[in-house]
C-alpha positions as CSV (number, residue, x, y, z in Angstrom):
1,M,11.5,16.2,-3.5
2,S,9.2,13.2,-4.8
3,P,5.5,13.0,-3.7
4,V,6.8,10.5,-1.1
5,G,8.7,13.1,0.9
6,H,6.0,15.8,0.2
7,S,3.1,13.2,1.2
8,S,4.8,12.2,4.3
9,V,4.9,15.8,5.7
10,A,1.2,16.1,4.7
11,L,0.2,13.0,6.6
12,L,2.3,14.3,9.7
13,G,0.6,17.7,9.4
14,W,-2.8,16.0,8.9
15,Q,-2.4,13.8,12.2
16,K,-1.1,16.7,14.2
17,S,-3.7,19.8,13.1
18,T,-6.9,18.4,12.1
19,P,-9.5,17.0,14.4
20,N,-11.4,15.7,11.4
21,K,-9.9,12.8,10.8
22,N,-11.5,11.7,7.5
23,L,-10.4,11.0,3.9
24,K,-11.5,14.5,2.7
25,T,-9.1,16.2,5.0
26,L,-6.2,13.8,4.4
27,L,-6.8,14.1,0.6
28,L,-6.7,18.2,1.0
29,F,-3.5,17.8,2.8
30,L,-1.9,15.5,0.5
31,L,-3.1,17.7,-2.4
32,I,-1.8,21.0,-1.0
33,S,1.6,19.3,-0.1
34,N,2.1,18.2,-3.7
35,L,0.2,20.8,-5.8
36,P,3.6,23.2,-6.8
37,D,4.5,20.2,-8.6
38,I,1.6,20.4,-10.8
39,D,4.1,21.9,-13.4
40,F,5.4,18.6,-14.1
41,L,2.2,17.5,-15.5
42,F,1.9,20.6,-17.5
43,S,5.4,20.1,-18.9
44,L,4.8,16.4,-19.8
45,F,1.7,17.3,-21.9
46,I,3.0,20.3,-23.6
47,G,6.2,18.5,-24.4
48,K,8.7,21.0,-23.2
49,K,11.7,20.2,-20.9
50,T,10.6,20.5,-17.1
51,A,13.7,23.0,-16.6
52,A,12.0,25.4,-18.8
53,I,8.7,25.6,-16.5
54,H,9.5,23.5,-13.3
55,Q,10.0,25.6,-10.2
56,Y,9.3,28.9,-11.9
57,Y,5.5,30.0,-11.5
58,T,4.6,27.3,-8.8
59,H,7.6,27.1,-6.4
60,N,7.3,30.3,-4.4
61,I,5.6,31.8,-1.6
62,F,2.9,33.6,-3.5
63,F,1.7,30.5,-5.3
64,V,1.7,28.6,-2.0
65,C,-0.2,31.3,-0.1
66,I,-2.8,31.8,-2.7
67,T,-3.4,28.0,-3.3
68,A,-3.5,27.5,0.6
69,L,-6.0,30.1,0.8
70,L,-8.3,28.8,-1.7
71,F,-8.8,25.7,0.3
72,F,-9.5,27.3,3.7
73,P,-13.3,27.1,3.2
74,F,-13.0,23.2,3.4
75,L,-11.3,23.6,6.7
76,K,-13.3,24.9,9.6
77,Q,-10.9,25.3,12.6
78,K,-8.0,27.7,13.1
79,K,-5.4,25.0,14.2
80,E,-6.5,22.9,11.1
81,R,-6.0,26.1,8.7
82,I,-2.4,26.7,10.3
83,G,-1.4,23.0,9.9
84,F,-2.6,23.3,6.3
85,F,-0.7,26.4,5.5
86,L,2.5,24.9,7.1
87,V,2.0,21.7,5.0
88,A,1.7,23.8,1.9
89,F,5.0,25.8,2.8
90,S,6.8,22.4,3.5
91,H,6.9,21.8,-0.2
92,L,9.3,24.8,-0.6
93,L,11.3,23.7,2.4
94,L,11.8,20.3,1.1
95,D,12.5,21.2,-2.4
96,L,15.2,23.4,-1.1
97,L,16.9,20.1,0.3
98,V,17.0,18.5,-3.0
99,I,20.1,18.5,-5.3
100,D,19.3,20.6,-8.2
101,M,21.0,19.6,-11.4
102,V,19.5,21.8,-14.0
103,P,20.3,25.6,-14.3
104,P,19.5,27.7,-12.9
105,I,20.3,25.7,-9.8
106,G,17.5,26.0,-7.2
107,F,14.2,28.0,-7.4
108,R,12.7,31.6,-7.1
109,I,11.0,31.5,-3.7
110,F,10.2,35.1,-3.9
111,Y,9.2,35.2,-7.6
112,P,7.9,37.6,-8.9
113,L,9.7,39.9,-6.7
114,S,12.9,38.7,-7.2
115,N,14.7,36.2,-9.5
116,Q,17.1,35.0,-7.1
117,V,17.5,31.3,-6.8
118,F,17.9,29.1,-3.5
119,N,19.0,25.6,-3.1
120,F,20.7,23.9,-0.2
121,G,20.9,20.1,-1.9
122,I,21.6,17.4,0.1
123,F,18.9,14.8,-0.9
124,P,19.3,13.3,-4.6
125,N,17.0,14.3,-7.2
126,M,14.6,12.3,-9.3
127,E,14.9,12.1,-13.1
128,R,11.7,13.8,-14.6
129,D,12.6,14.9,-18.1
130,N,9.9,12.8,-19.7
131,L,7.4,10.0,-18.6
132,A,9.8,7.2,-19.4
133,A,12.6,9.0,-17.4
134,I,10.6,8.6,-14.4
135,F,11.0,5.0,-14.3
136,V,14.7,4.7,-13.9
137,L,16.7,2.8,-11.3
138,Q,18.0,6.2,-9.7
139,N,14.4,7.2,-8.9
140,L,13.8,4.0,-7.1
141,W,16.6,4.9,-4.8
142,V,15.4,8.4,-4.4
143,L,11.9,6.8,-3.5
144,A,13.2,4.5,-1.1
145,L,15.5,6.8,0.6
146,E,12.4,9.4,1.0
147,A,10.4,6.6,2.3
148,A,13.0,5.6,4.9
149,V,13.5,9.1,6.0
150,F,10.1,10.7,5.9
151,L,7.3,8.2,5.5
152,V,8.3,5.2,7.4
153,P,9.0,7.2,10.5
154,V,5.6,8.9,10.2
155,L,3.9,5.5,9.7
156,L,5.5,3.7,12.7
157,Y,5.1,6.5,15.1
158,Y,1.3,7.0,14.5
159,R,0.6,3.3,13.2
160,K,-2.0,2.7,16.1
161,E,-3.9,6.1,15.3
162,F,-3.8,5.5,11.6
163,E,-4.9,1.9,11.8
164,S,-8.0,3.1,14.0
165,Y,-9.0,5.9,11.7
166,I,-9.1,3.6,8.6
167,K,-11.4,1.2,10.6
168,Q,-14.1,3.8,11.1
169,K,-16.8,4.2,8.6
170,K,-17.0,8.0,9.1
171,F,-13.3,8.1,7.8
172,W,-14.3,7.0,4.3
173,E,-17.2,9.3,3.8
174,L,-16.2,12.0,1.4
175,K,-19.7,14.1,1.5
176,C,-19.5,17.8,2.3
177,K,-21.4,19.2,5.3
178,S,-23.1,22.2,4.8
């Protein structure tokens, strides 16, 4: 799944679970929803194929749990933390739905306890072998499909709420309260 799909779920989770509708909490939800794909950045910079690195260390329940827990101090309420945790786990669930073309097909949800791979691919995948491959026509199709299926419904359903948040000055304050 691309950042469009993951960020759409983050937006929905942020809307439903946090009473603190501000840019800081929104950015935290967006970060955690996309964090497992940080391995793409590493593979682009070290020059190795993404298949060797992607979905190995960052696409499992242990990575998701640990990273979500690291951000808990920034979230004060139980409902907010639960929503945050669910958004973190949504990354794995959404990626299960993407057609994986690179062996091993799927990813290791229970790594390092198990090397069994899982995949129920129904959504098309994005080309990500290198920086130039990101800008191919197939990827535009994938982004448009994910936007239509995930982002547009969330934005339309919560349009009035989102408009009211971004008009408020306190939404844009990033300072941390002690």
